[in-house]
C-alpha positions in Angstrom: 33.1 204.9 -12.9 36.1 205.9 -15.1 36.5 203.9 -18.4 39.6 203.8 -20.6 40.8 207.3 -21.2 41.5 208.6 -24.7 43.2 212.0 -24.9 41.4 213.9 -27.7 42.6 217.5 -27.2 45.3 219.7 -25.8 45.3 220.7 -22.1 44.3 224.4 -22.2 41.9 224.8 -19.3 42.7 228.5 -18.5 44.0 231.5 -20.3 47.8 232.0 -20.3 49.4 235.3 -19.4 49.3 236.5 -23.0 45.5 236.3 -23.2 45.0 239.7 -21.6 41.3 240.0 -22.5 40.5 236.9 -20.4 42.6 238.0 -17.4 41.1 241.5 -17.6 37.7 239.9 -17.0 38.6 238.6 -13.6 36.1 240.0 -11.1 37.2 243.0 -9.1 37.1 241.4 -5.7 39.6 238.7 -6.7 41.7 241.3 -8.6 42.1 243.5 -5.6 42.7 240.5 -3.2 45.6 238.9 -5.1 47.3 242.1 -6.3 47.1 243.7 -2.9 48.5 240.6 -1.3 51.3 240.4 -3.8 52.3 244.0 -3.3 52.8 243.2 0.4 54.5 239.8 -0.3 57.1 241.3 -2.6 58.4 243.5 0.2 59.2 240.4 2.3 62.3 238.2 2.0 61.7 234.7 0.8 61.5 232.1 3.6 64.6 230.2 4.4 64.3 226.5 5.0 67.0 225.7 7.5 68.4 222.2 7.9 67.7 222.3 11.6 64.0 223.0 11.0 63.9 219.9 8.8 65.6 218.0 11.6 63.0 219.0 14.2 60.8 216.1 13.3 63.6 213.6 13.8 64.7 215.3 17.1 61.5 216.1 18.8 58.5 215.2 16.6 57.6 218.8 15.6 56.5 219.0 12.0 54.8 222.4 12.1 57.9 224.7 12.0 59.3 223.4 8.8 56.0 222.9 7.1 54.9 226.5 7.9 58.1 227.9 6.2 57.8 225.6 3.2 54.1 226.3 2.7 54.5 230.0 3.0 57.3 229.9 0.4 54.9 228.1 -2.0 51.9 230.2 -1.2 53.9 233.4 -1.9 55.0 232.1 -5.3 51.5 231.2 -6.5 50.1 234.5 -5.2 52.7 236.4 -7.1 52.0 234.3 -10.2 48.3 235.1 -10.1 48.9 238.8 -9.4 51.2 239.0 -12.4 48.6 237.3 -14.6 45.9 239.6 -13.3 47.8 242.9 -13.4 50.0 242.1 -16.5 52.7 244.7 -15.9 55.7 242.6 -15.1 55.9 244.0 -11.6 56.2 240.6 -9.9 58.1 238.5 -12.5 61.6 238.8 -11.1 60.4 237.7 -7.7 58.5 234.8 -9.3 61.8 233.7 -10.8 63.5 234.0 -7.4 60.8 231.8 -5.9 60.9 229.2 -8.7 64.7 229.0 -8.4 64.6 228.6 -4.6 62.1 225.7 -4.9 64.1 224.0 -7.6 67.2 224.2 -5.4 65.5 222.3 -2.6 67.0 218.8 -2.0 63.6 217.3 -1.6 60.0 218.5 -1.8 58.9 215.8 0.6 58.2 217.0 4.2 60.2 215.4 7.0 57.2 213.5 8.5 56.5 211.8 5.2 60.2 211.1 4.4 60.4 209.1 7.6 57.1 207.4 7.0 58.1 206.2 3.6 61.6 205.2 4.3 60.7 203.5 7.6 64.0 204.7 8.9 65.2 207.5 11.0 66.1 210.2 8.5 67.2 213.5 10.1 67.7 215.0 6.6 67.1 213.9 3.0 70.2 212.4 1.5 71.4 213.3 -2.0 72.7 209.7 -2.3 69.2 208.2 -2.1 68.4 206.4 -5.3 64.7 206.0 -4.6 62.8 209.3 -4.7 59.4 209.1 -3.1 56.3 211.0 -4.0 54.2 212.3 -1.2 51.3 214.8 -0.9 53.5 217.9 -0.9 56.1 216.9 -3.5 53.1 216.3 -5.8 51.6 219.7 -4.8 55.0 221.4 -5.4 55.2 219.8 -8.9 51.7 221.1 -9.6 52.6 224.5 -8.4 55.6 224.7 -10.7 53.6 223.2 -13.5 51.0 226.0 -13.2 53.7 228.7 -13.1 55.2 227.1 -16.2 51.8 226.9 -17.9 50.8 230.5 -17.1 54.1 232.4 -17.3 56.6 230.0 -18.9 57.0 232.2 -22.0 57.5 235.3 -19.9 60.0 233.6 -17.7 61.9 232.3 -20.8 62.3 235.9 -22.0 64.3 236.7 -18.9 66.0 233.3 -18.5 65.6 230.2 -20.6 67.6 228.4 -18.0 64.9 228.9 -15.3 62.2 227.6 -17.6 64.3 224.5 -18.4 65.2 224.0 -14.8 61.5 223.7 -14.0 61.1 221.0 -16.6 64.1 219.0 -15.2 63.2 219.3 -11.5 59.5 218.4 -11.9 60.7 215.4 -13.9 63.3 214.4 -11.4 61.3 215.0 -8.2 57.9 213.5 -9.3 57.2 212.6 -12.9 59.8 209.9 -13.2 59.6 208.5 -9.7 55.8 208.1 -10.0 56.3 205.9 -13.0 59.4 204.0 -11.6 57.7 202.9 -8.4 54.3 201.1 -8.1 54.7 200.2 -4.4 53.7 203.5 -2.8 50.9 202.4 -0.6 48.7 205.3 -1.5 48.7 204.3 -5.1 46.8 201.1 -4.4 48.6 199.3 -7.2 50.8 196.8 -5.4 48.5 195.8 -2.5 44.8 195.4 -1.6 45.0 197.6 1.5 42.5 200.4 2.0 43.7 203.8 0.7 42.7 207.3 1.8 42.7 210.9 0.6 46.4 210.7 -0.4 45.3 208.9 -3.6 43.1 211.5 -5.2 45.1 214.3 -3.6 48.3 213.2 -5.2 46.8 211.9 -8.4 45.0 215.1 -9.1 48.3 217.0 -8.9 50.2 214.4 -10.8 47.7 214.5 -13.7 48.2 218.3 -14.0 52.0 217.8 -14.1 51.9 215.2 -16.8 49.4 217.2 -18.9 51.4 220.4 -18.7 54.8 218.8 -19.3 53.5 216.4 -21.9 55.7 217.9 -24.6 58.9 217.8 -22.6 58.5 214.5 -20.7 58.5 211.5 -23.1 56.7 209.2 -20.7 53.8 211.6 -19.9 51.2 209.4 -21.6 52.2 206.4 -19.4 52.0 208.7 -16.4 48.5 209.8 -17.3 47.4 206.2 -17.7 48.9 205.2 -14.3 47.0 208.0 -12.6 43.8 206.6 -14.1 44.6 203.1 -12.9 45.5 204.3 -9.4 42.5 206.6 -8.9 40.2 203.7 -10.0 41.4 201.9 -6.8 40.3 204.8 -4.7 36.9 204.9 -6.3 36.5 201.1 -5.9 37.2 201.2 -2.1 34.6 203.9 -1.5 31.2 202.7 -0.4 28.3 203.2 -2.7 26.6 205.5 -0.2 29.5 208.0 -0.5 30.3 208.1 3.2 33.8 209.5 4.0 35.4 207.6 6.9 38.0 210.4 7.4 35.4 213.0 8.4 34.2 216.2 6.8 37.5 218.1 6.8 39.2 215.4 4.8 36.3 215.3 2.4 37.9 218.4 0.9 41.0 216.3 0.2 39.4 213.0 -0.6 36.2 213.3 -2.6 36.8 216.9 -3.6 40.3 215.9 -5.0 38.5 213.2 -7.0 36.2 215.9 -8.4 39.3 218.0 -9.3 40.8 215.0 -11.1 37.6 214.4 -13.1 37.4 218.0 -14.1 41.0 218.0 -15.1 40.6 214.9 -17.1 37.5 216.4 -18.7 39.8 219.1 -20.2 41.4 216.5 -22.5 38.9 213.7 -22.7 35.2 213.0 -22.7 34.2 212.2 -19.1 30.6 213.4 -19.1 29.4 209.9 -18.4 31.1 210.0 -15.0 28.6 212.5 -13.7 25.8 210.0 -14.2 27.4 207.7 -11.5 25.2 207.3 -8.4 28.4 206.8 -6.3 29.9 210.1 -7.4 26.6 211.8 -6.6 26.5 210.2 -3.2 30.1 211.2 -2.5 29.2 214.8 -3.2 26.1 214.7 -1.1 27.9 213.4 1.9 28.9 216.9 3.0 25.4 218.4 3.4 24.2 215.2 5.1 26.7 215.7 7.9 26.1 219.4 8.2 24.9 220.6 11.6 24.6 224.4 11.7 26.7 227.6 11.3 30.1 226.2 10.4 29.7 223.0 12.4 29.9 219.5 10.8 29.8 216.0 12.3 33.5 215.7 13.1 34.5 212.1 13.6 38.1 210.9 13.1 40.7 213.7 12.9 38.2 216.2 11.6 37.8 219.5 13.5 34.2 220.6 14.4 34.4 223.6 12.0 35.0 223.0 8.3 35.6 225.4 5.4 33.7 224.3 2.3 34.8 224.4 -1.3 31.6 226.0 -2.5 32.3 226.8 -6.1 33.7 223.3 -6.8 30.7 221.6 -5.2 28.3 223.9 -7.0 29.9 222.8 -10.3 29.6 219.2 -9.3 26.0 219.6 -8.1 25.0 221.1 -11.5 26.8 218.3 -13.4 25.3 215.5 -11.3 21.9 217.3 -11.3 21.9 217.4 -7.4 19.8 220.5 -6.7 20.1 220.0 -3.0 23.9 220.3 -3.2 23.6 223.5 -5.3 21.2 225.0 -2.9 23.4 224.0 0.1 26.5 225.7 -1.1 24.5 228.8 -2.3 22.9 228.9 1.2 26.4 228.7 2.8 27.7 231.5 0.7 24.8 233.7 1.7 24.9 232.8 5.4 28.7 233.0 5.9 28.3 235.3 8.9 31.3 233.9 10.8 33.7 234.0 7.9 34.6 230.4 8.5 32.3 228.5 6.2 34.0 229.3 2.9 37.3 227.9 1.7 40.0 230.6 1.6 40.6 231.8 -1.9 44.3 231.8 -1.5 44.7 228.4 0.1 47.8 226.8 -1.5 47.6 223.1 -2.5 44.5 222.6 -4.7 45.6 225.0 -7.4 43.5 223.6 -10.2 40.5 224.2 -7.9 41.6 227.7 -7.2 42.0 228.6 -10.9 38.8 226.9 -11.8 37.0 229.0 -9.1 38.7 232.1 -10.5 37.2 231.5 -13.9 33.8 230.2 -12.7 31.2 232.8 -13.5 28.4 232.3 -10.9 26.2 235.3 -10.3 22.9 233.4 -10.1 20.8 233.7 -7.0 19.6 230.8 -4.9 16.0 230.0 -6.0 14.9 228.1 -2.9 16.0 227.7 0.7 18.2 224.8 1.6 16.4 222.0 3.4 18.8 219.8 5.4 17.8 216.1 5.1 16.2 215.0 8.4 17.7 211.5 8.4 20.8 210.0 6.7 22.5 206.6 7.0 25.8 205.7 5.5 25.9 201.9 5.7 29.5 201.6 4.5 30.9 203.6 7.4 27.9 202.9 9.8 27.2 206.6 10.5 23.6 207.9 11.1 22.4 211.4 11.4 19.0 212.6 12.5 17.6 216.0 13.3 14.5 217.8 14.5 14.4 220.5 11.9 15.5 220.5 8.3 14.2 223.9 7.2 15.8 225.9 10.0 19.1 224.1 10.9 19.6 226.2 14.1 16.4 224.9 15.7 16.2 221.7 17.6 18.4 218.7 18.3 20.9 217.0 15.9 22.3 213.5 16.6 25.1 211.8 14.7 26.2 208.4 15.8 28.7 205.9 14.4 29.8 202.3 14.4 32.6 201.3 12.1 35.9 199.9 13.1 39.1 201.1 14.8 41.3 201.0 11.7 39.5 203.7 9.7 41.6 206.4 8.1 42.7 209.0 10.7 41.0 206.6 13.2 40.0 207.3 16.7 39.0 204.4 19.0 35.4 205.4 18.9 33.0 202.6 17.9 29.6 203.5 19.3 30.5 207.2 19.8 27.9 210.0 19.1 27.7 213.7 19.1 24.7 215.9 20.0 23.9 219.5 19.1 21.0 221.6 20.2 19.8 224.9 18.6 23.1 224.9 16.6 25.3 224.6 19.7 27.6 221.7 20.6 26.4 219.7 23.6 28.2 216.3 23.4 31.2 216.4 21.1 34.2 214.7 19.5 37.3 216.6 20.5 39.0 216.2 17.1 42.8 216.1 16.9 45.7 218.1 18.3 48.5 219.6 16.2 50.1 216.9 14.1 53.4 215.6 15.4 55.5 212.5 15.0 53.3 210.8 17.7 50.1 211.4 15.8 51.1 208.8 13.2 53.4 206.4 14.9 52.8 203.4 17.2 52.2 205.9 20.1 49.1 207.4 18.5 46.6 205.9 20.9 48.5 207.4 23.9 47.1 210.8 22.8 44.0 211.6 24.7 41.8 212.7 21.7 42.3 209.2 20.1 41.4 207.2 23.2 38.0 205.7 23.6 37.5 207.0 27.2 37.5 210.5 25.8 34.7 209.7 23.5 31.1 209.0 24.5 31.5 205.2 24.9 31.9 203.0 27.9 35.0 201.7 29.7 34.4 198.0 30.5 36.3 196.3 33.4 38.5 199.4 33.4 39.5 198.8 29.8 39.3 201.0 26.7 38.7 200.0 23.1 41.6 198.8 21.0 42.9 199.9 17.7 42.8 197.6 14.6 40.5 196.3 11.9 39.1 193.5 14.0 37.9 195.9 16.8 34.6 196.9 15.3 30.9 197.2 15.6 28.9 194.1 14.8 25.3 193.4 13.9 24.5 197.1 13.1 20.8 197.7 12.5 19.2 200.9 11.2 15.6 201.9 10.7 13.7 205.1 10.0 10.0 204.5 9.7 7.2 206.6 11.0 9.5 209.5 11.6 11.5 207.7 14.3 15.1 206.8 13.7 16.7 203.8 15.4 20.3 202.7 15.2 21.7 199.8 17.2 25.0 197.9 17.2 27.0 195.5 19.4 30.2 197.1 20.7 31.7 194.0 22.3 34.2 193.4 19.5 35.7 196.9 19.9 37.2 195.8 23.2 40.1 193.4 23.8 39.3 189.9 25.1 40.6 190.9 28.5 37.6 193.2 28.9 35.4 190.1 29.2 32.6 191.4 27.1 30.1 188.9 25.8 27.8 191.5 24.4 27.3 195.2 24.6 24.4 196.4 22.6 23.8 200.2 22.3 20.6 201.4 20.8 19.9 205.0 19.8 16.2 206.1 19.3 15.7 209.6 18.0 12.1 211.0 18.0 11.9 214.4 16.3 10.6 217.0 18.6 10.7 214.7 21.6 14.4 213.8 22.2 17.0 211.0 22.1 17.1 207.9 24.2 20.0 205.5 24.4 19.7 202.0 25.8 22.9 200.1 26.7 22.3 196.3 27.4 25.4 194.3 28.3 26.6 190.9 29.5 30.1 190.2 30.8 32.0 187.0 31.5 33.4 188.6 34.6 33.2 192.0 36.3 36.4 193.2 38.0 35.5 196.8 38.0 32.1 198.7 37.8 31.0 199.7 34.3 31.8 203.3 33.5 29.9 205.4 30.9 31.7 208.4 29.4 30.2 211.4 27.8 32.4 214.1 26.3 30.7 217.5 27.0 31.3 220.9 25.4 30.4 222.7 28.6 30.6 221.7 32.3 27.5 219.6 33.2 25.2 221.0 35.9 23.7 218.6 38.4 20.3 218.9 40.0 20.4 220.4 43.5 19.2 217.1 45.1 21.9 215.1 43.3 24.7 217.5 44.2 23.8 217.0 47.9 24.4 213.3 47.8 22.8 210.0 46.8 19.0 210.4 46.6 16.2 208.8 44.6 13.7 210.3 42.1 13.7 211.7 38.6 15.2 215.0 39.6 18.1 213.4 41.2 19.0 211.6 37.9 18.9 214.8 35.8 22.1 216.5 34.5 21.9 219.7 32.5 24.2 219.8 29.4 25.2 223.2 27.9 22.1 224.7 29.4 20.1 223.2 26.5 19.6 219.5 27.2 18.6 217.5 30.2 20.2 214.0 30.5 18.2 211.6 32.7 19.6 208.4 34.1 18.9 206.1 37.1 20.8 207.5 40.2 20.1 204.3 42.1 22.5 202.5 39.7 24.9 205.3 38.7 27.1 207.8 40.4 28.3 210.9 38.5 31.6 212.7 38.3 33.1 215.4 36.0 36.7 215.7 34.8 38.0 219.0 33.3 40.1 218.6 30.2 42.3 221.6 29.6 42.8 222.3 25.9 46.6 222.9 26.0 47.2 222.3 22.4 46.7 225.5 20.3 44.9 223.7 17.5 42.3 222.2 19.8 42.0 225.5 21.7 41.4 227.3 18.4 39.0 224.6 17.1 36.7 225.0 20.1 37.6 228.6 21.0 37.6 227.7 24.7 39.9 226.5 27.5 38.2 223.3 28.6 36.1 220.4 27.5 34.5 218.1 30.1 34.2 214.4 30.6 31.1 213.2 32.4 31.6 209.8 33.9 28.5 207.8 35.1 29.8 204.8 37.0 27.8 201.7 38.2 27.7 201.6 42.0 27.9 197.9 41.9 29.7 195.3 39.9 27.2 193.6 37.7 27.7 190.9 35.1 24.7 192.1 33.1 22.3 195.0 33.0 20.3 197.5 31.0 20.8 201.3 31.3 18.6 203.9 29.8 19.6 207.5 29.1 17.3 210.1 27.8 18.2 213.5 26.3 15.5 216.1 26.1 15.6 219.8 25.2 14.9 222.1 28.1 
């Protein structure tokens, strides 16, 4: 996708502070937002980053307390920077210098969780004796932050203190520019191994490219750094499937594919990259986000993604126009005009993707949407084995939406969820994927799969002989088949390999058949080498299932007895002669999960075989009430 890069012009993507005419044209909404926020921030003391907060991760696994303080410090600095550029009166400059100096004084820009991950040792604090400086997501982000302050306000800062300006040059070089070039074995780079890489690659490279371009005159090896970012980001593009599916889920799409789009736009400021937008893979990567859209601010949230996702509308609109994807342009325009909940649009002051924020600020987009957005009725991502199908494309909030997946249990931000599916009806969650709790040390160490949201029994997949799915590349779906002809979508796969050998699974074929306007049927056909415990089918429900009156009174026969009402919207039918039903309450104790779902409980429906059977076929049908 990206060919050899030749730098043909200086990096001048946005007006500097001195270009008052350009800054005076900033729209009034953004002007009021940033200046008002800065006037409040300037009244507040700068956040202190205590050693004990850094040590929290080492002591008890908490990474949130330190990160919150660190991110607030950085967010304040950039907000003050933008407000100074917008207002142009020098009211915030001294506090900007204070913020720059504080950040330059930090021993490391690497968060404690990533310091331990890279070092593979138990580091309670960063050591000034370390010879090897690592580059992580947030050290690269911090370098980008200081780079933009330097680019926009460097001359003004120099008038007050040349030392501060020079300190910025030296610290960005020490913390990231030199280490990035001196080490090629960071796994996220993809340069010293053939392992799969994730959002870290474009996220970091997009920030590194900014830093090399801005400090090109003061860092003698900047050209080599730029070339290395190109080489590294090619690896990310190569591992992405041609269909553009993001195995990390829709929330990390903003860090993965969207960071790649940032990188390409940045590169386009100094080189001719117009040919990239002709790439079918790039277009497919961008279209992923509307193909996994459900309704309101809900998206199909596999892996660590939450159910609600904020979308980078202005970036995606630019990419949609450049790739000639009218559907993408219509989608983000539709989101902008239907943002009733306030949750659909990416916050304008979100620290981290600063090029994106600046580009949005200087993107003039007053055009109105010419046509309504039509959600594609059926999509299949063969590379990640994810299929989506829906009743209604013109009115997303009407009808049923199914999203099902195969894949493997070593995907980025993986959950053990081969064969899992989610179901929405009239824009409301019915069967769900819980998402992920607040990140801690356990989230990313060898205890990850002790956390309930990652375990297969808390996804809508079976437990076989009392055993769950296992984590790892070899635990995957096999023989996946997809078809969508005559308006009917079918997707089938064998789940046997997702389970350990001890589960005794010869085959376990799950077939989804979605008939628009009629409903969803799932057929599970299995054969075991032994049956020590009855087969158990799990369904993770948004609301507490309601049983028919006959079934609640005890085992009976008949269609009504095998009907369970889900979220008051969908009836689930099964064979009560074969299966008994129980419901477990799952209290959402974690504040993140509680906030994601805005409720106290999710529910696990367990349908268990009454007998031990070596083989069988089970049919489940889901129909709108």
